[in-house]
C-alpha positions in Angstrom: -4.1 -40.6 13.5 -2.5 -38.2 10.5 0.9 -37.4 11.0 2.1 -33.5 12.3 2.5 -31.5 9.3 5.6 -29.5 9.5 5.3 -25.4 9.7 8.7 -24.8 8.2 10.5 -26.6 5.9 13.8 -25.9 4.0 12.3 -27.2 0.8 10.0 -24.5 0.8 9.5 -22.4 -2.9 9.3 -19.2 -2.8 5.9 -19.1 -3.4 5.1 -21.3 -0.4 6.9 -18.7 2.0 5.3 -15.5 0.8 1.8 -17.3 1.0 3.1 -18.4 4.6 4.6 -15.0 5.7 1.2 -13.5 4.2 -1.2 -15.9 6.0 1.0 -14.3 9.3 -0.2 -10.9 8.4 -3.6 -9.4 9.2 -5.8 -8.9 6.1 -7.3 -5.7 7.6 -7.2 -3.5 10.3 -10.0 -5.1 12.3 -7.2 -8.1 12.9 -4.2 -6.0 13.2 -3.0 -6.2 17.2 -1.6 -3.6 18.9 -0.9 0.0 18.2 -4.4 1.2 19.2 -3.6 5.0 18.7 -1.9 4.6 15.2 -4.6 2.4 14.1 -7.4 4.8 15.1 -6.2 7.8 13.9 -5.0 5.5 10.4 -8.9 4.7 10.2 -10.2 7.9 10.6 -7.4 8.9 7.5 -8.6 6.3 5.4 -12.3 6.5 5.7 -12.0 10.2 5.1 -9.8 9.7 1.9 -12.4 6.6 0.7 -15.0 9.0 1.1 -13.3 11.9 -0.7 -12.7 9.6 -3.5 -8.9 10.7 -3.4 -5.9 9.3 -2.1 -5.0 9.2 1.3 -2.0 11.8 2.3 1.8 10.6 2.4 2.3 8.5 5.8 5.5 8.4 7.8 5.9 5.4 10.1 8.8 5.3 12.7 9.9 2.9 15.2 12.3 -0.3 15.8 12.1 -3.0 14.0 9.7 -5.5 13.8 6.6 -3.5 15.1 5.0 -3.7 11.9 5.4 -0.8 9.5 5.2 -2.9 6.8 2.3 -4.5 7.5 0.6 -1.1 8.3 1.3 0.0 4.6 0.0 -2.9 3.2 -3.4 -2.3 4.9 -3.1 1.1 4.2 -3.2 -0.1 0.2 -6.1 -3.2 1.4 -8.2 -0.7 2.8 -8.3 1.6 0.5 -8.6 -1.5 -2.2 -5.6 -0.4 -4.2 -2.2 -1.8 -5.2 1.0 -1.9 -3.1 4.2 -0.9 -4.7 7.2 -2.3 -2.8 10.7 -1.3 -2.5 13.3 -0.3 0.3 15.4 3.2 0.0 19.1 1.7 -0.6 17.2 -0.1 -3.5 16.5 2.9 -5.4 20.2 4.2 -6.3 19.5 6.4 -9.1 16.6 9.0 -10.4 15.5 7.2 -13.0 14.8 4.2 -10.7 12.2 6.1 -8.6 11.0 7.7 -12.0 10.0 4.3 -13.1 7.9 3.5 -9.9 6.7 6.4 -9.8 4.9 6.0 -13.3 3.8 2.2 -12.9 1.4 3.7 -9.9 -2.1 3.3 -10.7 -4.6 5.9 -9.3 -4.2 5.8 -5.7 -2.1 3.5 -5.2 0.2 3.2 -2.2 4.3 3.6 -2.9 6.1 1.8 0.1 9.7 2.8 0.6 11.2 0.7 3.7 14.4 2.1 5.1 13.6 5.7 3.7 16.6 7.1 5.8 18.9 5.5 3.6 17.4 7.1 0.0 19.7 9.3 -1.5 19.9 12.8 -1.2 19.7 13.2 -5.3 16.7 10.3 -5.5 14.8 12.1 -2.5 14.8 15.4 -4.5 12.9 14.0 -7.1 10.3 12.7 -4.3 9.3 16.5 -3.1 7.5 17.7 -6.4 5.8 14.0 -6.9 4.4 14.2 -3.2 3.4 18.2 -3.8 3.0 18.6 -7.2 2.1 14.9 -8.8 4.5 15.4 -11.3 8.6 15.5 -11.8 10.9 17.1 -14.6 12.9 15.3 -16.7 15.7 17.4 -18.6 15.8 16.8 -22.3 19.1 17.3 -24.2 19.9 17.7 -27.5 23.3 19.2 -28.6 23.2 22.7 -27.0 19.6 22.3 -26.3 18.4 21.3 -22.9 14.7 21.9 -21.9 12.7 20.3 -19.2 9.6 18.2 -19.8 7.2 17.8 -16.8 5.3 14.3 -16.7 2.3 14.0 -14.6 1.6 10.8 -12.1 -1.4 9.6 -10.8 -2.3 10.7 -7.3 -0.7 8.4 -5.1 0.1 7.6 -1.5 3.9 7.1 -0.4 4.3 5.3 2.7 8.1 5.5 4.0 9.1 3.6 6.8 12.0 4.1 8.9 13.5 2.9 12.3 15.9 6.2 12.2 13.4 9.4 12.0 16.4 11.7 13.1 18.1 10.5 9.6 15.3 11.4 7.3 15.9 15.0 5.9 13.7 17.9 7.2 12.5 18.5 3.7 11.4 15.0 3.4 9.7 14.7 6.3 8.1 17.7 6.4 5.8 16.6 3.2 4.5 14.1 4.9 0.8 14.6 6.5 0.8 11.6 8.6 3.3 10.9 10.8 3.2 7.9 13.2 6.0 6.6 15.8 5.2 2.9 16.5 5.8 1.9 20.4 6.9 -1.6 21.4 4.2 -4.2 22.5 3.2 -4.3 26.2 3.0 -8.2 27.3 -0.6 -8.7 26.6 -0.8 -7.6 22.8 2.2 -10.1 22.6 0.8 -12.9 24.0 -2.3 -12.3 21.6 -0.2 -12.0 18.2 1.6 -15.5 19.6 -1.4 -17.0 19.2 -3.0 -16.0 16.4 
């Protein structure tokens, strides 16, 4: 009789941990359990964007921790056949940090910012023209001469996740075309998730 496999090992490498975490997450919206109204509406938005060959409108996911915001962000990228670039609000300390992320995006890629409510207002203001005009301005100064240089960026989808939607500024919130609030799972869906 073969020895039972250990599911959790204190010696797992970082790669093994990432692979294990990925194996727990659904690989498509069809595998996603719960949040039925959110998933139903998200399918419509994704299908419309795919049929037009465009990026999905920017998405704001709010709700308590552990309800699937990160998973949904991953699925948006997978369903669109694009890359996901993930970070968190506190990790984007300076405007240049955000600019580097924006410049790294390919066409229709998804930029996921977890805890978006914790971004500084200075960084947040860089997002406004990026979300609306697919551009950002950079000030270049040489001596007494200053000028703004406009940089275009690829069409992208920003998926913001927050546990405190009331902490988001009104100007930032208004730039999201798709807003979803995730609810707690009922017991039958929790059982389905646990059973895998």
